[in-house]
VODO-461065 format. One record per residue: x negated, y, z of N, C-alpha, C in turn; residue in one letter. Coordinates in steps of 0.05 Angstrom, whole numbers, padded with zeros to 5 digits, always signed. Example, Ala and Ser with C-alpha at 12.3 -4.5 7.8 and 13.67 -1.06 7.14 Angstrom:
// residues 2
-00264-00114+00156-00246-00090+00156-00264-00066+00156A;-00257-00045+00142-00273-00021+00143-00258+00001+00157S;
//
This chain:
// residues 459
+00266-00237+00212+00290-00237+00203+00297-00235+00181M;+00310-00259+00173+00326-00263+00140+00345-00233+00138R;+00346-00233+00112+00368-00218+00099+00392-00230+00105L;+00405-00217+00120+00438-00231+00119+00465-00214+00112K;+00483-00221+00107+00506-00204+00095+00516-00196+00116S;+00524-00177+00126+00545-00167+00149+00567-00149+00139L;+00587-00161+00135+00608-00146+00123+00617-00126+00146I;+00617-00129+00168+00620-00107+00187+00599-00108+00207L;+00576-00092+00192+00550-00091+00207+00550-00076+00230G;+00536-00076+00246+00534-00056+00270+00515-00030+00265A;+00534-00018+00283+00515+00002+00270+00488-00010+00276V;+00116+00309-00122+00093+00289-00131+00079+00314-00138C;+00085+00283-00132+00080+00315-00143+00062+00324-00159A;+00073+00332-00175+00052+00344-00203+00042+00373-00199A;+00035+00381-00222+00024+00410-00218+00052+00437-00216A;+00077+00423-00231+00098+00443-00223+00116+00437-00202L;+00121+00460-00188+00131+00468-00165+00159+00447-00163P;+00176+00440-00187+00199+00425-00189+00195+00397-00173V;+00177+00392-00180+00163+00357-00171+00168+00359-00143L;+00167+00379-00125+00162+00376-00093+00189+00368-00082G;+00181+00363-00052+00206+00363-00041+00230+00385-00042M;+00248+00385-00031+00270+00402-00020+00262+00423-00006A;+00270+00441-00003+00264+00464+00015+00260+00450+00046T;+00251+00457+00067+00241+00453+00094+00272+00449+00103P;+00287+00483+00097+00313+00476+00117+00337+00450+00105A;+00337+00443+00081+00353+00425+00073+00348+00399+00084F;+00319+00395+00090+00313+00374+00100+00322+00366+00133A;+00333+00395+00147+00334+00390+00169+00371+00382+00170Q;+00382+00384+00153+00409+00383+00150+00423+00353+00159S;+00444+00353+00165+00461+00324+00172+00474+00311+00146L;+00465+00298+00135+00468+00279+00111+00486+00254+00117T;+00506+00245+00100+00511+00219+00108+00521+00209+00081A;+00503+00180+00076+00508+00164+00051+00531+00148+00060I;+00548+00150+00038+00578+00129+00055+00579+00111+00026T;+00596+00086+00039+00611+00068+00016+00587+00052+00003G;+00565+00056+00006+00545+00039-00016+00538+00007+00002G;+00529-00012-00019+00515-00033-00001+00488-00029+00010R;+00487-00028+00031+00468-00021+00049+00452-00044+00059V;+00420-00042+00039+00403-00061+00051+00385-00037+00067L;+00383-00055+00088+00372-00039+00115+00343-00051+00115T;+00333-00071+00098+00306-00086+00101+00307-00110+00116G;+00326-00113+00131+00332-00138+00148+00349-00151+00146T;+00378-00139+00141+00408-00139+00135+00418-00134+00112S;+00439-00138+00105+00459-00123+00084+00483-00118+00101V;+00493-00089+00096+00516-00076+00111+00534-00065+00083I;+00556-00089+00073+00576-00075+00055+00594-00049+00063E;+00600-00034+00048+00613-00003+00051+00599+00009+00071N;+00581+00018+00074+00557+00020+00099+00553+00050+00098G;+00547+00062+00119+00549+00100+00123+00521+00091+00140T;+00494+00111+00129+00476+00117+00131+00471+00150+00134V;+00464+00156+00167+00466+00186+00170+00438+00190+00172V;+00427+00216+00163+00401+00222+00166+00402+00255+00173I;+00379+00257+00188+00379+00289+00204+00354+00293+00217Q;+00339+00316+00213+00313+00322+00217+00289+00305+00208N;+00290+00295+00184+00277+00274+00170+00276+00245+00184G;+00297+00243+00199+00301+00214+00209+00330+00200+00207R;+00330+00168+00213+00352+00160+00209+00368+00167+00233I;+00393+00174+00237+00405+00172+00263+00421+00155+00267V;+00433+00141+00249+00449+00116+00250+00454+00105+00224S;+00465+00072+00227+00466+00051+00210+00490+00042+00211V;+00509+00039+00202+00529+00025+00204+00553+00028+00184G;+00584+00025+00194+00609+00022+00177+00626+00046+00186T;+00614+00064+00199+00637+00091+00210+00640+00105+00191G;+00657+00126+00194+00658+00150+00176+00638+00174+00186P;+00634+00193+00158+00609+00204+00160+00614+00226+00190A;+00594+00241+00194+00603+00258+00222+00615+00283+00212P;+00631+00292+00221+00644+00323+00213+00621+00336+00211T;+00623+00353+00197+00603+00374+00176+00580+00361+00162G;+00580+00341+00160+00556+00328+00148+00561+00328+00116A;+00538+00336+00102+00539+00334+00075+00537+00303+00065R;+00564+00294+00049+00567+00269+00042+00566+00256+00019V;+00553+00243+00013+00536+00226-00013+00559+00198-00019I;+00570+00201-00040+00586+00179-00040+00568+00161-00056D;+00568+00132-00048+00551+00118-00060+00565+00092-00065A;+00592+00093-00069+00605+00067-00076+00602+00058-00103R;+00596+00034-00106+00586+00016-00129+00558+00022-00130G;+00547+00034-00113+00518+00036-00114+00501+00018-00091K;+00476+00017-00087+00460+00003-00073+00441+00029-00057V;+00439+00023-00026+00426+00040-00011+00407+00021+00001V;+00379+00033-00004+00357+00015+00006+00335+00034+00018A;+00323+00018+00034+00295+00042+00045+00279+00045+00029P;+00259+00066+00029+00239+00072+00001+00218+00041+00006G;+00209+00037-00019+00189+00015-00022+00161+00025-00015F;+00147+00004-00001+00117+00013+00007+00104-00004-00017V;+00083+00011-00027+00061+00002-00043+00039-00007-00031A;+00031-00037-00025+00004-00037-00017-00019-00041-00038V;-00048-00038-00028-00069-00043-00046-00064-00020-00067D;-00060+00001-00056-00056+00025-00082-00070+00045-00079S;-00077+00060-00109-00089+00084-00107-00078+00106-00111G;-00059+00108-00101-00038+00129-00106-00053+00149-00091L;-00056+00177-00102-00063+00201-00088-00093+00201-00089G;-00104+00181-00097-00143+00176-00098-00148+00176-00122G;-00135+00169-00144-00149+00169-00172-00125+00175-00193S;-00134+00191-00201-00119+00208-00227-00129+00187-00259E;-00151+00183-00265-00157+00167-00283-00185+00155-00275I;-00182+00134-00276-00203+00111-00256-00231+00112-00274S;-00229+00121-00305-00257+00118-00319-00268+00145-00325S;-00255+00169-00304-00265+00192-00304-00270+00196-00274V;-00303+00196-00274-00308+00195-00241-00298+00216-00227T;-00299+00242-00235-00292+00259-00222-00259+00261-00205G;-00246+00250-00226-00216+00245-00213-00216+00218-00200S;-00232+00200-00193-00237+00179-00175-00244+00176-00154N;-00229+00188-00131-00246+00188-00098-00239+00159-00088D;-00236+00136-00101-00226+00112-00089-00259+00099-00083L;-00276+00100-00104-00303+00087-00108-00320+00103-00094R;-00343+00094-00075-00368+00105-00065-00390+00087-00066N;-00412+00093-00080-00433+00082-00079-00459+00084-00062G;-00456+00103-00044-00478+00113-00027-00484+00091-00006A;-00506+00074-00003-00515+00054+00010-00513+00062+00046N;-00510+00093+00045-00508+00096+00076-00484+00097+00088T;-00465+00101+00070-00433+00102+00072-00417+00085+00057I;-00415+00065+00072-00398+00041+00064-00375+00039+00082S;-00382+00022+00098-00354+00017+00124-00350+00049+00131A;-00358+00063+00129-00355+00092+00146-00335+00112+00120S;-00345+00099+00096-00322+00109+00078-00291+00114+00081F;-00281+00140+00075-00255+00143+00087-00238+00153+00067D;-00223+00143+00054-00203+00151+00030-00190+00175+00037V;-00184+00177+00061-00157+00204+00070-00170+00224+00060S;-00191+00228+00055-00207+00258+00054-00210+00265+00025Y;-00202+00243+00002-00201+00249-00022-00174+00250-00035G;-00153+00247-00017-00115+00251-00026-00118+00278-00042L;-00102+00270-00064-00089+00296-00077-00057+00295-00079D;-00049+00313-00059-00009+00313-00063-00002+00321-00089P;-00022+00335-00103-00010+00343-00137-00016+00322-00158W;-00027+00294-00148-00028+00275-00169-00004+00269-00181S;-00007+00267-00210+00009+00262-00230+00022+00234-00226F;+00008+00216-00214+00018+00185-00206+00039+00181-00185T;+00045+00207-00171+00059+00206-00143+00096+00210-00154L;+00100+00223-00168+00122+00225-00177+00139+00201-00190P;+00117+00187-00211+00120+00169-00229+00129+00139-00205V;+00108+00135-00189+00111+00121-00174+00143+00126-00153A;+00149+00147-00143+00174+00155-00132+00198+00144-00149R;+00195+00148-00175+00220+00147-00192+00223+00106-00194L;+00202+00096-00179+00206+00069-00178+00216+00062-00148G;+00221+00078-00130+00228+00071-00106+00209+00074-00091G;+00177+00083-00087+00160+00080-00070+00165+00100-00055I;+00161+00100-00027+00159+00124-00019+00138+00129+00004T;+00125+00108+00009+00098+00102+00025+00082+00086+00005R;+00050+00090+00019+00040+00071+00005+00010+00073+00026A;+00001+00050+00017-00028+00038+00032-00049+00048+00015I;-00068+00069+00011-00087+00074+00001-00111+00060+00006V;-00121+00041-00011-00150+00026-00012-00166+00033-00021V;-00198+00030-00020-00213+00038-00031-00223+00016-00050P;-00224+00025-00076-00237+00001-00095-00262-00003-00092S;-00267-00029-00098-00289-00050-00091-00290-00068-00116H;-00314-00088-00106-00319-00107-00129-00299-00128-00122A;-00287-00134-00149-00267-00159-00146-00238-00145-00148G;-00236-00124-00147-00211-00113-00157-00197-00095-00127G;-00173-00090-00130-00167-00073-00108-00166-00041-00108G;-00161-00030-00086-00162+00005-00089-00157+00009-00120G;-00133+00007-00127-00129+00014-00149-00128+00005-00172G;-00137-00028-00167-00135-00046-00186-00164-00040-00206G;-00180-00022-00195-00202-00017-00215-00224-00034-00209H;-00230-00057-00218-00249-00074-00214-00276-00061-00219A;-00301-00067-00203-00329-00057-00215-00349-00087-00198H;-00363-00090-00216-00388-00106-00206-00412-00096-00197D;-00416-00102-00173-00443-00098-00158-00464-00112-00158D;-00459-00138-00168-00472-00156-00167-00508-00153-00172S;-00511-00135-00188-00544-00129-00202-00551-00115-00182D;-00537-00102-00165-00559-00083-00148-00557-00094-00123F;-00544-00120-00110-00542-00125-00082-00568-00127-00069A;-00577-00125-00050-00603-00128-00034-00604-00107-00015G;-00627-00098+00000-00627-00075+00018-00640-00051+00004V;-00626-00029+00000-00634-00008-00010-00651+00005-00001G;-00649+00032-00007-00666+00062+00007-00666+00062+00039H;-00681+00064+00059-00684+00067+00083-00678+00039+00093G;-00679+00013+00076-00670-00011+00100-00643-00013+00100G;-00617-00003+00091-00590-00007+00093-00585-00025+00066F;-00563-00033+00078-00548-00053+00060-00545-00037+00030Q;-00549-00043+00007-00544-00036-00021-00528-00052-00041S;-00505-00058-00048-00482-00041-00035-00476-00055-00012P;-00463-00037+00003-00450-00049+00030-00426-00072+00021G;-00431-00091+00048-00408-00113+00042-00385-00101+00046L;-00378-00074+00056-00351-00063+00059-00349-00040+00044F;-00325-00045+00032-00318-00016+00016-00308+00009+00024A;-00296+00005+00051-00292+00028+00065-00258+00027+00076G;-00245+00044+00093-00227+00048+00104-00201+00059+00088Q;-00180+00043+00092-00149+00047+00081-00138+00070+00095A;-00117+00084+00084-00097+00098+00099-00076+00099+00086A;-00051+00103+00103-00022+00105+00094-00017+00131+00084V;+00000+00137+00069+00007+00159+00060+00037+00152+00046I;+00053+00186+00052+00076+00183+00042+00076+00201+00013H;+00100+00194-00002+00102+00210-00031+00117+00232-00036L;+00121+00251-00010+00142+00272-00010+00129+00298-00003G;+00106+00310-00013+00097+00333-00003+00114+00353-00010P;+00112+00373+00015+00133+00399+00000+00120+00417-00007N;+00111+00417-00030+00096+00435-00048+00107+00467-00047L;+00134+00471-00048+00145+00502-00054+00147+00506-00022E;+00144+00491-00002+00150+00500+00022+00118+00504+00032G;+00094+00503+00014+00068+00497+00031+00059+00474+00047G;+00081+00456+00049+00070+00432+00060+00058+00410+00035G;+00025+00400+00048+00023+00389+00020+00000+00362+00034T;+00007+00360+00059-00009+00335+00070+00006+00314+00070D;-00004+00291+00056+00014+00273+00050+00002+00248+00069I;-00012+00250+00079-00032+00232+00098-00018+00226+00121L;-00005+00203+00128+00010+00190+00153-00013+00183+00173V;-00025+00165+00163-00047+00143+00181-00070+00146+00170R;-00101+00156+00180-00120+00149+00168-00139+00118+00174P;-00150+00113+00162-00168+00088+00181-00147+00067+00189R;-00124+00056+00178-00110+00037+00180-00127+00005+00176V;-00149+00002+00166-00158-00022+00162-00177-00015+00146A;-00200-00039+00148-00232-00039+00138-00222-00055+00114M;-00237-00053+00085-00237-00070+00070-00263-00082+00060V;-00265-00107+00051-00282-00120+00047-00281-00141+00025A;-00296-00145-00001-00291-00165-00021-00300-00192-00011P;-00286-00220-00011-00303-00241-00008-00301-00256-00037F;-00310-00283-00034-00306-00303-00057-00331-00293-00075G;-00322-00292-00098-00348-00291-00125-00357-00258-00121E;-00334-00238-00120-00342-00219-00116-00362-00209-00097A;-00359-00220-00069-00368-00212-00048-00396-00227-00046G;-00403-00257-00067-00428-00267-00063-00439-00250-00082A;-00433-00241-00100-00451-00221-00121-00461-00199-00108G;-00440-00183-00080-00462-00159-00064-00480-00176-00053I;-00472-00199-00040-00497-00207-00018-00519-00218-00030A;-00519-00227-00061-00548-00231-00070-00536-00256-00091G;-00508-00266-00089-00513-00285-00111-00497-00310-00097G;-00495-00315-00076-00478-00340-00071-00464-00333-00041A;-00441-00352-00040-00420-00340-00023-00436-00347+00009R;-00447-00364+00008-00464-00373+00034-00480-00353+00046G;-00489-00338+00030-00501-00310+00038-00489-00288+00048A;-00465-00288+00037-00449-00268+00041-00437-00274+00076Q;-00433-00297+00076-00424-00301+00104-00436-00300+00128F;-00464-00308+00114-00493-00304+00139-00494-00270+00143T;-00494-00260+00118-00498-00227+00122-00478-00222+00141Q;-00453-00225+00134-00423-00213+00147-00433-00215+00183F;-00441-00246+00186-00439-00248+00212-00461-00239+00227K;-00481-00226+00212-00504-00210+00220-00503-00184+00226E;-00485-00171+00209-00475-00142+00217-00458-00144+00235T;-00440-00159+00242-00426-00163+00264-00437-00161+00284L;-00461-00179+00286-00479-00184+00309-00494-00154+00316A;-00505-00141+00296-00518-00115+00298-00492-00097+00305E;-00477-00088+00302-00452-00079+00309-00448-00078+00339V;-00452-00101+00347-00440-00103+00376-00464-00099+00388R;-00490-00110+00379-00510-00093+00390-00516-00068+00394L;-00508-00049+00373-00505-00029+00372-00489-00016+00397Y;-00460-00025+00390-00444-00016+00412-00450-00020+00442A;-00468-00038+00444-00468-00043+00479-00496-00025+00482R;-00510-00016+00461-00533-00004+00472-00537+00025+00450N;-00519+00041+00455-00522+00062+00440-00543+00090+00454K;-00545+00078+00477-00564+00101+00485-00590+00094+00483A;-00602+00069+00476-00624+00055+00464-00632+00071+00439A;-00610+00063+00426-00604+00075+00400-00613+00097+00390Y;-00597+00116+00415-00606+00144+00408-00641+00154+00408D;-00654+00139+00428-00674+00148+00431-00696+00126+00418R;-00682+00120+00400-00703+00099+00380-00715+00076+00397A;-00700+00069+00414-00715+00040+00426-00700+00015+00420A;-00686+00014+00396-00670-00002+00392-00687-00013+00364L;-00681-00040+00361-00689-00051+00329-00677-00039+00310R;-00691-00046+00284-00681-00025+00259-00654-00048+00250D;-00637-00029+00247-00611-00037+00239-00608-00038+00214L;-00592-00057+00198-00591-00052+00166-00566-00033+00161S;-00549-00020+00176-00530-00004+00171-00534+00024+00179L;-00524+00046+00176-00529+00072+00184-00505+00074+00213S;-00513+00090+00222-00507+00100+00245-00473+00101+00237R;-00458+00120+00218-00434+00121+00215-00421+00096+00205A;-00435+00073+00192-00417+00052+00187-00425+00032+00211D;-00441+00033+00234-00437+00018+00255-00419+00026+00269L;-00409+00054+00272-00391+00066+00286-00365+00056+00276E;-00361+00059+00252-00342+00052+00235-00328+00019+00243A;-00351+00002+00244-00342-00022+00246-00341-00035+00269L;-00339-00018+00292-00337-00033+00324-00305-00037+00328I;-00290-00023+00312-00262-00033+00320-00248-00060+00302P;-00279-00065+00282-00265-00094+00268-00282-00113+00284V;-00304-00108+00291-00315-00127+00310-00302-00127+00338A;-00284-00113+00346-00271-00114+00367-00248-00126+00367N;-00239-00124+00344-00208-00141+00337-00190-00122+00338G;-00197-00099+00335-00175-00076+00339-00161-00065+00310T;-00185-00071+00291-00182-00053+00264-00176-00079+00240M;-00153-00091+00225-00147-00105+00212-00173-00099+00190P;-00183-00131+00175-00197-00123+00155-00189-00135+00134L;-00179-00124+00106-00169-00132+00087-00194-00145+00071I;-00180-00172+00063-00207-00189+00059-00191-00191+00028V;-00208-00190+00006-00203-00196-00027-00204-00224-00025T;-00195-00241-00033-00201-00269-00028-00181-00284-00055V;-00190-00301-00075-00170-00313-00090-00174-00346-00084R;-00199-00360-00090-00195-00391-00089-00190-00402-00066R;-00183-00424-00063-00165-00437-00043-00186-00443-00021A;-00206-00450-00025-00244-00462-00021-00238-00433-00001A;-00245-00415-00011-00254-00382-00003-00234-00376+00022D;-00214-00385+00012-00190-00377+00035-00193-00386+00063I;-00197-00417+00059-00205-00431+00087-00228-00423+00101L;-00247-00416+00085-00271-00408+00088-00271-00375+00106Q;-00255-00359+00100-00254-00342+00114-00239-00337+00136V;-00212-00360+00134-00195-00363+00151-00220-00373+00184L;-00236-00395+00172-00256-00400+00184-00279-00373+00203R;-00278-00358+00186-00299-00334+00196-00285-00323+00211L;-00264-00313+00209-00246-00301+00225-00236-00311+00255A;-00238-00336+00251-00233-00355+00277-00255-00350+00296R;-00277-00357+00280-00307-00353+00295-00316-00322+00300E;-00309-00307+00291-00317-00279+00303-00302-00260+00307E;-00278-00273+00310-00250-00260+00329-00242-00238+00318G;-00247-00231+00290-00236-00212+00276-00207-00214+00263V;-00193-00194+00262-00161-00195+00245-00161-00191+00223R;-00152-00206+00205-00157-00205+00171-00126-00203+00163I;-00124-00186+00139-00105-00195+00120-00118-00196+00092I;-00100-00224+00086-00115-00230+00055-00098-00215+00039L;-00116-00215+00013-00111-00197-00010-00112-00210-00037D;-00093-00213-00053-00100-00231-00077-00090-00255-00073G;-00105-00279-00061-00098-00298-00052-00080-00321-00075V;-00093-00318-00102-00075-00333-00124-00077-00355-00115E;-00093-00376-00107-00086-00399-00098-00086-00406-00076E;-00064-00386-00055-00055-00390-00027-00040-00414-00026G;-00019-00418-00042-00003-00437-00044-00016-00466-00039W;-00042-00468-00048-00054-00493-00035-00059-00498-00012L;-00067-00474-00002-00067-00477+00030-00048-00464+00049V;-00028-00461+00046-00007-00445+00053-00002-00454+00081A;-00001-00480+00091-00003-00487+00121-00017-00474+00134D;-00050-00477+00123-00068-00458+00140-00068-00431+00145Q;-00055-00424+00128-00056-00385+00127-00032-00382+00148I;-00008-00399+00145+00008-00402+00167-00002-00404+00194A;-00016-00424+00199-00026-00436+00227-00045-00409+00240A;-00058-00397+00215-00072-00373+00229-00064-00352+00233A;-00028-00346+00229-00020-00323+00230-00028-00299+00218N;-00040-00302+00193-00052-00282+00176-00026-00270+00148V;-00026-00245+00153-00013-00239+00132-00028-00230+00103P;-00013-00236+00075-00028-00236+00054-00010-00210+00039V;-00030-00191+00020-00015-00180-00002-00021-00195-00028L;+00000-00200-00046-00004-00211-00071+00011-00203-00090L;+00004-00212-00117+00017-00201-00138+00026-00227-00147N;+00057-00230-00146+00073-00254-00152+00065-00258-00182P;+00061-00246-00198+00056-00250-00228+00030-00261-00235I;+00013-00258-00215-00016-00269-00225-00014-00297-00228S;-00015-00306-00255-00004-00336-00254-00029-00344-00273N;-00047-00333-00289-00069-00349-00309-00090-00355-00299L;-00105-00375-00304-00131-00380-00286-00155-00364-00310P;-00158-00338-00304-00171-00321-00319-00203-00327-00308G;-00210-00344-00290-00230-00348-00282-00232-00371-00262N;-00254-00380-00251-00258-00407-00236-00245-00403-00212L;-00238-00382-00198-00229-00374-00171-00189-00379-00175E;-00187-00371-00200-00159-00378-00200-00146-00397-00218T;-00157-00428-00214-00151-00442-00232-00122-00454-00225R;-00114-00446-00197-00090-00461-00191-00070-00439-00188A;-00074-00415-00203-00051-00390-00202-00026-00403-00204A;-00002-00390-00195+00018-00395-00205+00046-00380-00203R;+00066-00380-00214+00090-00359-00207+00102-00360-00181M;+00099-00385-00172+00116-00399-00144+00096-00389-00117Q;+00075-00377-00121+00054-00376-00101+00067-00363-00080N;+00087-00337-00087+00093-00323-00067+00120-00343-00049A;+00138-00353-00062+00157-00374-00046+00143-00391-00040A;+00119-00410-00046+00111-00425-00027+00103-00414+00002A;+00086-00394+00001+00076-00376+00025+00096-00375+00048L;+00119-00350+00035+00138-00354+00051+00155-00377+00063D;+00156-00398+00046+00174-00415+00060+00161-00436+00081A;+00130-00429+00086+00118-00440+00112+00111-00412+00128V;+00127-00392+00129+00126-00368+00147+00106-00351+00141G;+00093-00350+00125+00073-00327+00117+00086-00303+00117V;+00074-00281+00128+00087-00258+00121+00069-00247+00100V;+00087-00233+00081+00077-00228+00051+00086-00200+00046I;+00065-00191+00030+00077-00156+00021+00067-00158-00009A;+00085-00156-00023+00082-00154-00056+00075-00131-00063I;+00056-00132-00086+00040-00107-00100+00049-00103-00126K;+00049-00083-00134+00050-00070-00161+00038-00085-00182G;+00026-00077-00209+00011-00086-00223-00011-00066-00227N;-00018-00045-00214-00036-00031-00215-00036-00017-00191D;-00060-00005-00182-00055+00010-00157-00050+00039-00155G;-00052+00050-00183-00035+00076-00182-00020+00087-00210A;-00019+00071-00233-00006+00079-00250+00015+00059-00254H;+00025+00044-00246+00037+00020-00248+00052+00011-00225R;+00043+00025-00202+00056+00026-00179+00087+00019-00183V;+00103+00029-00195+00134+00030-00201+00144+00006-00209R;+00122-00011-00217+00131-00039-00222+00134-00058-00199E;+00128-00048-00176+00132-00063-00155+00154-00079-00147T;+00180-00066-00156+00202-00077-00151+00208-00095-00171R;+00199-00102-00197+00196-00114-00219+00183-00139-00214Y;+00160-00134-00194+00149-00162-00187+00156-00175-00168N;+00175-00159-00152+00196-00172-00133+00210-00190-00145A;+00224-00177-00167+00244-00191-00176+00233-00219-00188G;+00216-00211-00203+00200-00236-00214+00196-00262-00193N;+00194-00254-00175+00183-00276-00146+00208-00293-00144A;+00232-00266-00138+00256-00283-00140+00262-00304-00157V;+00253-00295-00183+00263-00321-00204+00246-00341-00202S;+00225-00341-00184+00208-00363-00181+00213-00376-00157H;+00232-00371-00143+00241-00382-00124+00239-00369-00089G;+00229-00351-00093+00225-00334-00060+00252-00321-00057L;+00266-00332-00035+00292-00314-00028+00296-00287-00031P;+00319-00275-00046+00323-00248-00044+00318-00231-00026Y;+00328-00239+00004+00321-00223+00019+00294-00230+00034D;+00276-00247+00024+00246-00246+00029+00233-00221+00011A;+00244-00229-00012+00231-00201-00032+00234-00172-00022A;+00258-00167-00014+00260-00143+00003+00246-00132+00024I;+00245-00155+00044+00222-00152+00057+00191-00148+00054E;+00188-00161+00036+00161-00163+00015+00153-00133+00010A;+00171-00116+00007+00165-00088-00006+00176-00069+00011I;+00186-00075+00036+00198-00051+00052+00183-00065+00081T;+00200-00078+00102+00189-00075+00128+00167-00093+00130V;+00157-00111+00113+00131-00127+00119+00111-00114+00112N;+00106-00089+00094+00083-00078+00097+00077-00062+00121P;+00100-00046+00128+00102-00032+00159+00094-00052+00180A;+00103-00076+00179+00093-00085+00195+00061-00101+00199R;+00050-00103+00176+00021-00117+00169+00004-00093+00184I;+00012-00069+00176-00007-00041+00175+00002-00031+00201F;+00012-00046+00224+00020-00032+00250+00033-00008+00248G;+00054-00006+00229+00077+00014+00235+00104+00007+00235M;+00110-00014+00244+00142-00033+00248+00162-00009+00255A;+00183-00007+00242+00198+00012+00255+00199+00037+00250G;+00177+00052+00235+00172+00074+00227+00180+00085+00205Q;+00182+00063+00184+00185+00072+00160+00192+00039+00142F;+00198+00040+00120+00209+00016+00106+00235+00001+00115G;+00250+00007+00136+00271+00001+00137+00290+00022+00145E;+00322+00010+00150+00340+00028+00152+00346+00026+00175L;+00340+00046+00202+00342+00039+00228+00346+00063+00237R;+00362+00073+00264+00359+00090+00278+00329+00100+00294A;+00323+00117+00284+00293+00128+00291+00275+00131+00273G;+00283+00106+00254+00263+00107+00227+00254+00135+00215A;+00240+00143+00199+00233+00155+00175+00253+00152+00158A;+00273+00175+00146+00294+00173+00129+00281+00178+00099A;+00266+00154+00099+00259+00144+00065+00283+00133+00057D;+00298+00144+00042+00330+00126+00038+00322+00133+00003V;+00335+00113-00011+00340+00110-00044+00362+00098-00050V;+00383+00119-00065+00406+00106-00079+00398+00094-00101I;+00413+00070-00106+00402+00063-00132+00424+00053-00150W;+00427+00054-00175+00454+00052-00191+00457+00021-00188S;+00445+00002-00181+00449-00026-00183+00427-00037-00166G;+00430-00071-00170+00408-00075-00160+00381-00059-00161D;+00367-00063-00140+00337-00047-00141+00323-00064-00155P;+00319-00095-00156+00299-00108-00166+00310-00115-00200L;+00329-00101-00206+00341-00108-00239+00326-00073-00248E;+00310-00087-00266+00300-00071-00286+00311-00041-00296P;+00337-00048-00304+00357-00034-00311+00365-00005-00290L;+00362-00014-00273+00377+00000-00246+00352+00024-00245S;+00370+00044-00233+00352+00068-00231+00359+00083-00202D;+00335+00094-00198+00333+00110-00176+00342+00140-00169A;+00374+00135-00169+00387+00163-00168+00388+00186-00146E;+00377+00177-00123+00369+00195-00101+00356+00194-00082T;+00329+00200-00082+00313+00195-00066+00308+00218-00043I;+00301+00203-00021+00296+00221+00006+00271+00209+00018F;+00251+00226+00019+00228+00226+00035+00227+00236+00061I;+00226+00222+00082+00225+00238+00106+00246+00265+00109G;+00272+00246+00099+00300+00270+00103+00299+00288+00080G;+00279+00292+00062+00277+00314+00045+00285+00301+00014A;+00299+00310-00004+00308+00298-00022+00291+00309-00047E;+00283+00292-00063+00259+00291-00083+00282+00295-00112Q;+00261+00312-00124+00269+00318-00152+00270+00293-00167A;+00290+00283-00178+00286+00254-00201+00272+00253-00224P;+00249+00263-00220+00234+00271-00249+00211+00272-00241T;+00183+00270-00265+00162+00266-00263+00150+00289-00289S;+00130+00294-00293+00111+00302-00311+00118+00298-00336R;+00119+00266-00335+00124+00257-00358+00151+00258-00376Q;+00169+00265-00357+00197+00277-00365+00194+00300-00368F;+00184+00321-00357+00183+00349-00358+00169+00354-00388L;+00154+00341-00387+00140+00343-00419+00158+00333-00448L;+00170+00314-00436+00190+00305-00453+00213+00321-00467R;+00225+00331-00443+00247+00351-00443+00234+00382-00459D;+00212+00384-00453+00199+00409-00469+00198+00407-00494R;+00187+00391-00506+00183+00387-00531+00208+00376-00549Y;+00221+00360-00538+00249+00355-00551+00268+00371-00551A;+00270+00387-00532+00291+00413-00533+00282+00439-00555S;+00255+00439-00550+00246+00464-00563+00251+00486-00545G;+00250+00485-00521+00259+00504-00507+00239+00527-00502G;+00243+00541-00479+00227+00564-00472+00199+00548-00463E;+00178+00563-00472+00147+00545-00473+00138+00524-00486G;+00164+00520-00501+00155+00486-00523+00131+00494-00539A;+00129+00519-00546+00108+00528-00563+00093+00551-00553M;+00067+00551-00561+00047+00576-00555+00062+00598-00564P;+00065+00631-00552+00080+00647-00572+00070+00655-00599P;+00048+00650-00609+00032+00652-00635+00046+00644-00657A;+00060+00618-00643+00074+00593-00658+00107+00608-00665Y;+00113+00623-00653+00141+00631-00654+00150+00658-00666T;+00127+00671-00673+00132+00693-00684+00139+00693-00721R;
//
C-alpha cells in the first residue's frame, strides 16, 4: 500500500549509563504525541495523535490525547516509525580490522551455515547510539562474507577454496545466519538483551565472490550449491543412519547440515549477495529449481532484469547510491536502480553505506533514491515496513499501528532531509537519550567540566 495523504485519517548503548533506555517504569506510562505530521509507514495523517503504553502503540489517529497521558507536542514536526537497518553489522562489530571486536566473520570450516551471529551481540557497542541518532531503532545483523555484506566488511576467500580438513567444505558456501535486534537496551535497569529474533535468514555470496569460494568459476558454485542441498535433504531423511555411521560421507558438519534443513525445505530465506544482471537471472533460476526462498542483496544491475525479479516475487536489499562501475559485475550500476525496481512491483529495502558505523546514513540514501525517481512514500516504506515484511515480522515493528512495538521518532522536519534531527526517540516505548559517546566526549573536553582532565593536571 502506497503512502497516501490522509487529512482526517482513522485511527546504546555506550559504556556510560546515560546512553541507555529510560527507566522501565517510565516505559510503562501512557504517552500521547500530538499535532505532528504522522508517517505511519503506509499512510500520512496530518495533525495526528500517536498513543503508546506498555511498550506498544495503542492507537494512531486524529483524536485528542487520553486523559492522564503525558503529552508531547509535535506541532510543526514529523512523527515516524523507527527505521530498520538491513545488511547490518550493528552490535556485532566494533572495529572491523580489530579481530577480537569483530564477531561477524567466521573462518571455521566445520561451522559455516550454523554460525549464529546472535551469540556475539554487544549491547554496549558504541555504534548503537550513533545509529539511533539517525532514526534507526531495529536492525538485521548479518554475518560478513566474501563480496561484502554483514557490516560492509568484504574479504576474499578465493585463495582458500576447496575441501578442507576432515573433508568439509573450506571455506563454506554459506556465511551463517542473520538476527534481528533492537537498539534500545536498558542498561540502567539491567536489561541488556538486544536480540529480537535469531536465525531469521541464511546468508551466501554468489557472483564473482561465490565463484571464488567454490574454486574460481560461477558454474562450480551452482553445482556445489545443488549438491550441498542434496546432501542436506539426504541427511534430513536419514538421521538415524547418519548417527550409526551408515550413511555416506558428507561434505558438511552435522551442525551445518542441521542449520540448512530450513533453507532446503523453504522455511528459512537465503540472503544472496549478487550484483551482475546475468548472475541475478541464474540465481532466480536456481531458487526456482531448488524450491528455496531467496532475498537478493546488492543487485546493482537489478534494473536490467527488474521484470524477472518482480515475476519471481523476490525482495531486494540495495544501496541506491551504488552507481559506479567499480568492477565487471557493476558495469550498469545507476542511481535509478531503486526507482526502476519499485516501478515494477519489487519489494525493496534500502541499506546504509556501511553495516555498522554509517548505518545512520540510511535515511540519506532513501532521500537520494527519491531524487532519482523513487516515490517518497516508497522510500519511507523501504526503510520501515518493507524490512519487517521481508524478514517475516510485518506488523511487529517498522510501522505506526495499534499493537506494533512503540518505536517512534519525532523529527524536526522531513526525516529524509539531512538537516532534520531526531529530537525524541522511543524504542519499545522507552525514551532514549539523544546522545552518543562522541557527543559526550565533545562536551566533556569542550566545556572543561568535571573529569575533563586527570586530577594530576588540575593541581
